[in-house]
DRENDREN-656121 format. One record per residue (C-alpha): residue number from 1; z, y, x. Coordinates in pm, 1 decimal. Example, Ala and Ser with C-alpha at 12.3 -4.5 7.8 and 13.67 -1.06 7.14 Angstrom:
# DRENDREN-656121
<1,<780.0,-450.0,1230.0>>
<2,<714.0,-106.0,1367.0>>
# end
This chain:
# DRENDREN-656121
<1,<-10219.2,8874.3,9723.3>>
<2,<-10353.1,9222.3,9648.8>>
<3,<-10125.9,9498.9,9531.8>>
<4,<-10403.5,9622.7,9305.2>>
<5,<-10394.3,9539.8,8938.6>>
<6,<-10653.4,9305.6,8803.7>>
<7,<-10831.8,9597.6,8633.0>>
<8,<-10848.1,9787.7,8962.0>>
<9,<-10988.1,9482.8,9136.3>>
<10,<-11250.7,9439.7,8868.0>>
<11,<-11344.2,9816.7,8893.5>>
<12,<-11387.6,9780.6,9270.4>>
<13,<-11597.7,9473.4,9214.7>>
<14,<-11816.3,9656.1,8969.1>>
<15,<-11871.2,9949.7,9207.4>>
<16,<-11953.7,9701.8,9481.2>>
<17,<-12216.6,9533.6,9262.0>>
<18,<-12372.5,9864.5,9179.2>>
<19,<-12435.0,9952.7,9538.6>>
<20,<-12489.8,9609.3,9688.2>>
<21,<-12853.3,9673.9,9793.3>>
<22,<-12726.7,9965.2,10024.8>>
<23,<-12451.0,9766.8,10190.5>>
<24,<-12420.5,9634.6,10540.7>>
<25,<-12304.9,9266.8,10572.8>>
<26,<-11943.8,9363.7,10615.6>>
<27,<-11956.0,9556.2,10286.8>>
<28,<-12121.8,9272.2,10113.7>>
<29,<-11844.6,9049.8,10251.0>>
<30,<-11584.0,9285.6,10104.9>>
<31,<-11740.6,9248.6,9755.4>>
<32,<-11716.6,8872.4,9790.6>>
<33,<-11350.8,8905.4,9914.5>>
<34,<-11254.5,9127.4,9626.7>>
<35,<-11401.5,8860.9,9396.7>>
<36,<-11175.4,8608.2,9565.3>>
<37,<-10874.8,8837.0,9504.9>>
<38,<-10972.1,8864.6,9138.0>>
<39,<-10981.3,8489.4,9106.4>>
<40,<-10645.6,8462.8,9279.1>>
<41,<-10490.1,8721.8,9047.0>>
<42,<-10630.4,8540.5,8743.6>>
<43,<-10489.7,8208.0,8862.6>>
<44,<-10146.6,8363.5,8912.9>>
<45,<-10124.1,8607.9,8613.7>>
<46,<-10408.7,8521.1,8369.4>>
<47,<-10664.9,8748.2,8222.1>>
<48,<-10707.5,8929.9,7891.5>>
<49,<-11006.2,8852.3,7678.0>>
<50,<-11146.1,9203.2,7736.6>>
<51,<-11130.5,9180.8,8111.3>>
<52,<-11265.5,8824.9,8100.3>>
<53,<-11565.8,8948.6,7915.1>>
<54,<-11620.9,9232.5,8159.6>>
<55,<-11588.3,8999.7,8451.1>>
<56,<-11838.3,8755.7,8301.7>>
<57,<-12091.9,9047.5,8263.7>>
<58,<-12025.1,9156.7,8619.2>>
<59,<-12068.2,8799.3,8756.1>>
<60,<-12402.4,8788.4,8579.4>>
<61,<-12506.8,9118.8,8738.4>>
<62,<-12391.9,8984.0,9072.1>>
<63,<-12602.7,8677.9,9032.4>>
<64,<-12899.2,8896.9,8947.7>>
<65,<-12859.0,9036.8,9312.1>>
<66,<-12891.6,8693.6,9475.1>>
<67,<-13145.6,8802.2,9724.8>>
<68,<-12922.4,9076.4,9870.6>>
<69,<-12632.2,8838.3,9913.0>>
<70,<-12838.7,8539.8,10038.8>>
<71,<-12999.7,8768.0,10297.0>>
<72,<-12648.3,8813.6,10447.4>>
<73,<-12492.7,8477.1,10355.7>>
<74,<-12484.5,8315.0,10693.4>>
<75,<-12309.8,8614.5,10851.9>>
<76,<-12075.2,8640.7,10554.8>>
<77,<-11964.4,8279.4,10570.1>>
<78,<-11907.2,8297.5,10948.8>>
<79,<-11706.0,8613.9,10911.5>>
<80,<-11485.2,8474.0,10643.0>>
<81,<-11440.7,8134.6,10814.3>>
<82,<-11358.1,8313.3,11142.2>>
<83,<-11093.1,8503.8,10956.4>>
<84,<-10956.9,8171.5,10819.1>>
<85,<-11032.3,8268.4,10460.3>>
<86,<-11153.4,8023.0,10192.1>>
<87,<-11510.4,8021.5,10094.4>>
<88,<-11482.5,7761.8,9818.5>>
<89,<-11581.3,7970.2,9513.0>>
<90,<-11942.5,7983.0,9373.7>>
<91,<-12000.4,8345.6,9489.2>>
<92,<-11994.1,8231.0,9845.8>>
<93,<-12283.6,7980.9,9768.9>>
<94,<-12495.5,8204.0,9565.6>>
<95,<-12811.5,8059.1,9726.1>>
<96,<-12715.6,7712.3,9584.8>>
<97,<-12620.3,7856.9,9245.9>>
<98,<-12958.1,8035.2,9223.8>>
<99,<-13150.8,7717.4,9311.2>>
<100,<-12953.7,7511.4,9057.7>>
<101,<-13026.8,7767.6,8781.6>>
<102,<-13400.8,7766.4,8860.4>>
<103,<-13408.5,7382.2,8839.2>>
<104,<-13241.6,7383.4,8502.4>>
<105,<-13479.5,7638.2,8343.3>>
# end
């Protein structure tokens, strides 16, 4: 578990989203990993309504950058699986999330 507070994790996630287009695959993987840490912290400690709202907005912005993530997704999944980390959350499968949203429109 991260030693950062949930608010710090969310701030890092926000910064990562803002610069996602400029990142190398390893940096994109870090954004996904920090999102994993956010989820882990929420599961263990909960989340305030204000931070929950901010996180929902950031997740929406993240989904808007699907192309950047999908372009690197194969490499990202391999990196995380090689490190023995979980890839079970939706942000690791943004390509499938985007397809599902298009179908439901």
